[in-house]
Biotite code that builds the C-alpha atoms (Angstrom):
import biotite.structure as struc

atoms = struc.array([
    struc.Atom([137.942, 97.845, 110.252], chain_id="A", res_id=1, res_name="MET", atom_name="CA", element="C"),
    struc.Atom([135.376, 96.211, 107.945], chain_id="A", res_id=2, res_name="ILE", atom_name="CA", element="C"),
    struc.Atom([131.844, 96.421, 109.228], chain_id="A", res_id=3, res_name="GLU", atom_name="CA", element="C"),
    struc.Atom([129.862, 93.204, 108.908], chain_id="A", res_id=4, res_name="GLN", atom_name="CA", element="C"),
    struc.Atom([126.182, 93.625, 108.134], chain_id="A", res_id=5, res_name="LYS", atom_name="CA", element="C"),
    struc.Atom([123.596, 91.227, 109.452], chain_id="A", res_id=6, res_name="LYS", atom_name="CA", element="C"),
    struc.Atom([122.321, 89.096, 106.603], chain_id="A", res_id=7, res_name="GLU", atom_name="CA", element="C"),
    struc.Atom([118.692, 89.936, 105.957], chain_id="A", res_id=8, res_name="LEU", atom_name="CA", element="C"),
    struc.Atom([116.036, 87.321, 105.429], chain_id="A", res_id=9, res_name="SER", atom_name="CA", element="C"),
    struc.Atom([114.227, 87.444, 102.095], chain_id="A", res_id=10, res_name="LEU", atom_name="CA", element="C"),
    struc.Atom([111.179, 88.932, 103.828], chain_id="A", res_id=11, res_name="LYS", atom_name="CA", element="C"),
    struc.Atom([113.271, 91.674, 105.462], chain_id="A", res_id=12, res_name="GLU", atom_name="CA", element="C"),
    struc.Atom([115.094, 92.377, 102.200], chain_id="A", res_id=13, res_name="LEU", atom_name="CA", element="C"),
    struc.Atom([111.798, 92.605, 100.319], chain_id="A", res_id=14, res_name="GLU", atom_name="CA", element="C"),
    struc.Atom([110.337, 94.985, 102.927], chain_id="A", res_id=15, res_name="ALA", atom_name="CA", element="C"),
    struc.Atom([113.431, 97.199, 102.775], chain_id="A", res_id=16, res_name="GLU", atom_name="CA", element="C"),
    struc.Atom([113.407, 97.405, 98.979], chain_id="A", res_id=17, res_name="VAL", atom_name="CA", element="C"),
    struc.Atom([109.651, 98.070, 98.882], chain_id="A", res_id=18, res_name="LEU", atom_name="CA", element="C"),
    struc.Atom([110.071, 100.889, 101.418], chain_id="A", res_id=19, res_name="ALA", atom_name="CA", element="C"),
    struc.Atom([112.836, 102.413, 99.274], chain_id="A", res_id=20, res_name="GLU", atom_name="CA", element="C"),
    struc.Atom([110.560, 102.178, 96.245], chain_id="A", res_id=21, res_name="GLY", atom_name="CA", element="C"),
    struc.Atom([107.673, 103.871, 98.053], chain_id="A", res_id=22, res_name="ARG", atom_name="CA", element="C"),
    struc.Atom([109.952, 106.710, 99.136], chain_id="A", res_id=23, res_name="GLU", atom_name="CA", element="C"),
    struc.Atom([111.322, 107.132, 95.601], chain_id="A", res_id=24, res_name="TRP", atom_name="CA", element="C"),
    struc.Atom([107.766, 107.142, 94.219], chain_id="A", res_id=25, res_name="THR", atom_name="CA", element="C"),
    struc.Atom([106.635, 109.708, 96.819], chain_id="A", res_id=26, res_name="ARG", atom_name="CA", element="C"),
    struc.Atom([109.540, 112.011, 95.982], chain_id="A", res_id=27, res_name="GLN", atom_name="CA", element="C"),
    struc.Atom([109.002, 111.641, 92.231], chain_id="A", res_id=28, res_name="ARG", atom_name="CA", element="C"),
    struc.Atom([105.292, 112.393, 92.581], chain_id="A", res_id=29, res_name="LEU", atom_name="CA", element="C"),
    struc.Atom([106.055, 115.442, 94.709], chain_id="A", res_id=30, res_name="GLN", atom_name="CA", element="C"),
    struc.Atom([108.533, 116.713, 92.099], chain_id="A", res_id=31, res_name="GLN", atom_name="CA", element="C"),
    struc.Atom([106.083, 116.251, 89.243], chain_id="A", res_id=32, res_name="ARG", atom_name="CA", element="C"),
    struc.Atom([103.223, 117.855, 91.181], chain_id="A", res_id=33, res_name="LEU", atom_name="CA", element="C"),
    struc.Atom([105.457, 120.776, 92.123], chain_id="A", res_id=34, res_name="GLN", atom_name="CA", element="C"),
    struc.Atom([106.448, 121.270, 88.489], chain_id="A", res_id=35, res_name="THR", atom_name="CA", element="C"),
    struc.Atom([102.820, 121.165, 87.388], chain_id="A", res_id=36, res_name="GLN", atom_name="CA", element="C"),
    struc.Atom([101.788, 123.591, 90.153], chain_id="A", res_id=37, res_name="ALA", atom_name="CA", element="C"),
    struc.Atom([104.564, 126.031, 89.189], chain_id="A", res_id=38, res_name="GLU", atom_name="CA", element="C"),
    struc.Atom([103.461, 125.913, 85.553], chain_id="A", res_id=39, res_name="GLU", atom_name="CA", element="C"),
    struc.Atom([99.879, 126.659, 86.627], chain_id="A", res_id=40, res_name="ALA", atom_name="CA", element="C"),
    struc.Atom([100.999, 129.386, 89.029], chain_id="A", res_id=41, res_name="GLY", atom_name="CA", element="C"),
    struc.Atom([99.606, 127.475, 92.021], chain_id="A", res_id=42, res_name="ALA", atom_name="CA", element="C"),
    struc.Atom([101.187, 126.487, 95.314], chain_id="A", res_id=43, res_name="VAL", atom_name="CA", element="C"),
    struc.Atom([101.929, 122.861, 96.182], chain_id="A", res_id=44, res_name="PHE", atom_name="CA", element="C"),
    struc.Atom([101.122, 121.596, 98.681], chain_id="A", res_id=45, res_name="PRO", atom_name="CA", element="C"),
    struc.Atom([98.039, 123.770, 98.933], chain_id="A", res_id=46, res_name="PRO", atom_name="CA", element="C"),
    struc.Atom([97.503, 125.591, 102.218], chain_id="A", res_id=47, res_name="PRO", atom_name="CA", element="C"),
    struc.Atom([95.428, 123.645, 104.719], chain_id="A", res_id=48, res_name="ALA", atom_name="CA", element="C"),
    struc.Atom([91.866, 124.782, 105.155], chain_id="A", res_id=49, res_name="THR", atom_name="CA", element="C"),
    struc.Atom([90.294, 124.490, 108.591], chain_id="A", res_id=50, res_name="PRO", atom_name="CA", element="C"),
    struc.Atom([87.467, 121.992, 108.904], chain_id="A", res_id=51, res_name="ALA", atom_name="CA", element="C"),
    struc.Atom([84.023, 123.472, 109.416], chain_id="A", res_id=52, res_name="ALA", atom_name="CA", element="C"),
    struc.Atom([82.569, 122.782, 112.873], chain_id="A", res_id=53, res_name="PRO", atom_name="CA", element="C"),
    struc.Atom([79.661, 120.328, 112.909], chain_id="A", res_id=54, res_name="PRO", atom_name="CA", element="C"),
    struc.Atom([76.197, 121.837, 112.663], chain_id="A", res_id=55, res_name="ASP", atom_name="CA", element="C"),
    struc.Atom([74.908, 120.841, 116.108], chain_id="A", res_id=56, res_name="VAL", atom_name="CA", element="C"),
    struc.Atom([71.574, 122.549, 115.505], chain_id="A", res_id=57, res_name="ALA", atom_name="CA", element="C"),
    struc.Atom([70.877, 119.963, 112.811], chain_id="A", res_id=58, res_name="HIS", atom_name="CA", element="C"),
    struc.Atom([72.252, 116.817, 114.450], chain_id="A", res_id=59, res_name="GLY", atom_name="CA", element="C"),
    struc.Atom([75.969, 117.480, 114.183], chain_id="A", res_id=60, res_name="GLY", atom_name="CA", element="C"),
    struc.Atom([76.220, 116.463, 110.560], chain_id="A", res_id=61, res_name="GLY", atom_name="CA", element="C"),
    struc.Atom([74.645, 113.060, 111.106], chain_id="A", res_id=62, res_name="LYS", atom_name="CA", element="C"),
    struc.Atom([71.617, 112.132, 109.078], chain_id="A", res_id=63, res_name="SER", atom_name="CA", element="C"),
    struc.Atom([68.481, 111.750, 111.170], chain_id="A", res_id=64, res_name="ASN", atom_name="CA", element="C"),
    struc.Atom([65.888, 109.306, 109.800], chain_id="A", res_id=65, res_name="PRO", atom_name="CA", element="C"),
])
């Protein structure tokens, strides 16, 4: 049986193609960064570093006038 696809509006078609392009770009960037990291002997993505807790003794990181 032949499956009939719903015809997309131009806006929907544009959104779909743009999403495919963003995904391709993301994958390509990841590949290139991975290659560069391997050449440098680094790890990509870098390990996450925990955020430092706010310094409540000095206003929690907010500037006090």
